C-alpha positions as CSV (number, residue, x, y, z in Angstrom):
1,X,87.7,83.2,105.8
2,X,84.9,80.8,106.1
3,X,85.5,77.3,107.3
4,X,84.5,75.9,103.9
5,X,87.3,77.9,102.4
6,X,89.8,76.4,104.8
7,X,88.7,73.0,103.4
8,X,89.2,74.2,99.8
9,X,92.7,75.4,100.7
10,X,93.6,72.1,102.3
11,X,92.3,70.1,99.4
12,X,94.3,72.2,96.9
13,X,97.4,72.1,99.1
14,X,97.2,68.3,99.2
15,X,96.7,68.2,95.4
16,X,99.7,70.4,94.9
17,X,101.8,67.9,96.9
18,X,100.5,65.1,94.7
19,X,97.9,63.7,97.1
20,X,94.8,63.4,95.0
21,X,93.0,60.9,97.2
22,X,91.9,62.4,100.6
23,X,89.6,61.4,103.4
24,X,87.1,63.7,104.9
25,X,88.3,62.5,108.3
26,X,91.9,63.6,107.5
27,X,90.7,67.1,106.6
28,X,88.4,67.2,109.7
29,X,91.3,66.2,112.0
30,X,93.9,68.4,110.4
31,X,91.7,71.6,110.4
32,X,89.8,70.8,113.6
33,X,86.5,71.1,111.7
34,X,83.5,68.8,112.1
35,X,82.9,66.1,109.5
36,X,79.6,67.6,108.7
37,X,81.3,70.9,107.8
38,X,83.8,69.1,105.6
39,X,80.9,67.2,103.9
40,X,79.0,70.5,103.3
41,X,82.2,72.1,101.9
42,X,82.8,69.3,99.4
43,X,79.2,69.1,98.3
44,X,79.4,71.7,95.6
45,X,82.7,70.3,94.4
46,X,81.0,66.9,94.0
47,X,78.0,68.5,92.1
48,X,80.3,70.2,89.6
49,X,82.5,67.1,89.1
50,X,85.6,68.5,90.6
51,X,85.9,65.5,93.0
52,X,84.6,62.0,93.0
53,X,83.4,60.7,96.3
54,X,84.1,57.1,97.1
55,X,83.1,55.0,100.2
56,X,86.1,55.9,102.3
57,X,87.7,58.9,100.5
58,X,87.3,61.3,97.6
59,X,89.5,61.7,94.5
60,X,90.4,65.1,93.1
61,X,89.3,65.0,89.5
62,X,89.5,68.6,88.4
63,X,92.0,70.8,90.4
64,X,91.1,73.9,88.3
65,X,87.4,73.7,89.1
66,X,88.1,73.7,92.8
67,X,90.5,76.6,92.5
68,X,88.1,78.8,90.5
69,X,85.2,77.8,92.6
70,X,87.0,79.0,95.7
71,X,88.1,82.2,93.9
72,X,84.5,83.0,93.0
73,X,83.1,82.5,96.5
74,X,85.9,84.3,98.3
75,X,85.0,87.7,99.8
76,X,88.5,89.1,100.6
77,X,87.2,92.6,101.3
78,X,85.0,91.3,104.1
79,X,88.0,89.8,105.9
80,X,90.1,93.0,105.8
81,X,90.3,94.1,109.4
82,X,92.7,97.1,109.0
83,X,94.0,99.2,106.2
84,X,96.2,102.3,106.2
85,X,98.8,104.1,104.2
86,X,102.5,104.6,104.6
87,X,105.0,106.3,102.4
88,X,107.5,103.5,102.8
89,X,108.6,101.5,99.8
90,X,106.9,98.1,99.3
91,X,110.2,96.4,100.3
92,X,110.3,98.4,103.5
93,X,106.7,97.6,104.3
94,X,107.3,93.9,103.8
95,X,110.4,94.1,106.1
96,X,108.4,96.0,108.8
97,X,105.4,93.7,109.2
98,X,105.3,91.6,112.5
99,X,106.8,88.1,112.4
100,X,103.4,86.6,113.0
101,X,102.2,87.9,109.5
102,X,101.6,85.6,106.6
103,X,102.2,87.2,103.2
104,X,99.6,86.8,100.4
105,X,98.7,88.4,97.1
106,X,101.5,90.4,95.4
107,X,104.0,90.0,98.3
108,X,103.2,86.3,98.6
109,X,103.8,85.8,94.9
110,X,107.1,87.8,94.9
111,X,108.4,86.0,98.0
112,X,107.4,82.5,96.7
113,X,108.6,82.9,93.1
114,X,111.4,85.5,93.6
115,X,110.1,87.8,90.9
116,X,107.1,90.1,90.2
117,X,105.4,90.3,86.8
118,X,104.5,93.9,87.4
119,X,105.3,96.7,89.9
120,X,102.9,96.8,92.8
121,X,102.2,99.3,95.6
122,X,100.0,97.4,98.0
123,X,100.9,94.8,100.6
124,X,98.4,92.3,101.9
125,X,99.1,90.2,104.9
126,X,97.2,87.9,107.2
127,X,97.8,89.0,110.8
128,X,95.9,89.2,114.1
129,X,98.4,91.3,115.9
130,X,96.6,94.6,115.3
131,X,98.3,96.5,118.1
132,X,101.7,95.8,116.6
133,X,100.5,96.6,113.1
134,X,99.1,99.9,114.2
135,X,102.2,100.8,116.1
136,X,104.3,100.2,112.9
137,X,101.7,101.6,110.5
138,X,99.6,104.2,112.1
139,X,96.1,105.1,110.9
140,X,95.9,107.3,107.8
141,X,92.9,108.8,105.9
142,X,94.9,108.6,102.6
143,X,94.4,105.8,100.0
144,X,95.6,102.6,101.8
145,X,98.5,100.6,100.6
146,X,98.7,98.1,103.5
147,X,95.8,95.7,104.0
148,X,95.6,93.4,107.0
149,X,93.4,90.3,106.6
150,X,92.0,88.4,109.6
151,X,93.9,85.1,110.1
152,X,91.9,81.9,110.2
153,X,92.8,79.2,112.8
154,X,94.8,77.1,110.3
155,X,96.8,79.5,108.1
156,X,99.9,79.4,110.2
157,X,100.2,75.6,109.5
158,X,101.3,76.5,105.9
159,X,104.2,78.9,106.8
160,X,105.0,82.6,106.5
161,X,103.8,82.7,102.9
162,X,100.2,81.6,102.0
163,X,99.7,78.5,99.9
164,X,99.8,78.9,96.1
165,X,96.0,78.4,96.0
166,X,95.5,81.0,98.8
167,X,97.7,83.5,96.9
168,X,95.8,82.9,93.6
169,X,92.4,83.2,95.2
170,X,93.4,86.5,97.0
171,X,94.9,87.9,93.8
172,X,91.6,87.0,92.0
173,X,89.7,89.1,94.4
174,X,91.8,92.3,94.1
175,X,90.7,95.3,92.1
176,X,94.1,96.6,91.0
177,X,94.7,96.2,87.2
178,X,98.0,94.5,87.8
179,X,96.5,91.7,89.7
180,X,95.7,90.2,86.3
181,X,99.4,90.2,85.4
182,X,100.1,88.3,88.6
183,X,97.3,85.8,87.9
184,X,98.6,85.1,84.4
185,X,102.2,84.7,85.6
186,X,101.0,82.4,88.4
187,X,98.9,80.3,86.0
188,X,102.1,79.8,83.9
189,X,104.5,79.1,86.7
190,X,102.2,76.9,88.6
191,X,101.0,75.1,85.5
192,X,97.4,75.5,86.4
193,X,96.3,75.0,82.8
194,X,97.7,71.5,82.8
195,X,95.9,70.0,85.8
């Protein structure tokens, strides 16, 4: 995940908590990113009218624009560092991932909302413990159903399940037909259309 994407995630996380006024310094300090990187990240958001930059802070004007902008620039496939197949059930796969993993996409949605709008057969997690992952899920040449995404430096700050925005953006970038069902359900549960 690019550092600019970490900025988008934090902005959306703060907006979800009701914090619509944020300083660039706060983001820089929280994510340990230079102020110039934060400024570069918010530049397209400013151009599209998603935020309004003031002297000492910026205001989130259009949450949806930020979310869809991030979804459109995200390259999830590039961040996948390991994929394999196991014949375990999805529930067993989810129980078997290392404790250091952060769930996203279908599993993240199900764990966060306690339901699933469609059956799914793939598990996506952020994890850097490849040795442990490979021990639990050995390499296979068959069509993968486990995808391990490289962790960024800050994802662990949000817990064992990715943020709503992170889950949405990852779902947006998945090829499976049922990702659309999860996106629709998430838009409704998360009230994305009303922001």
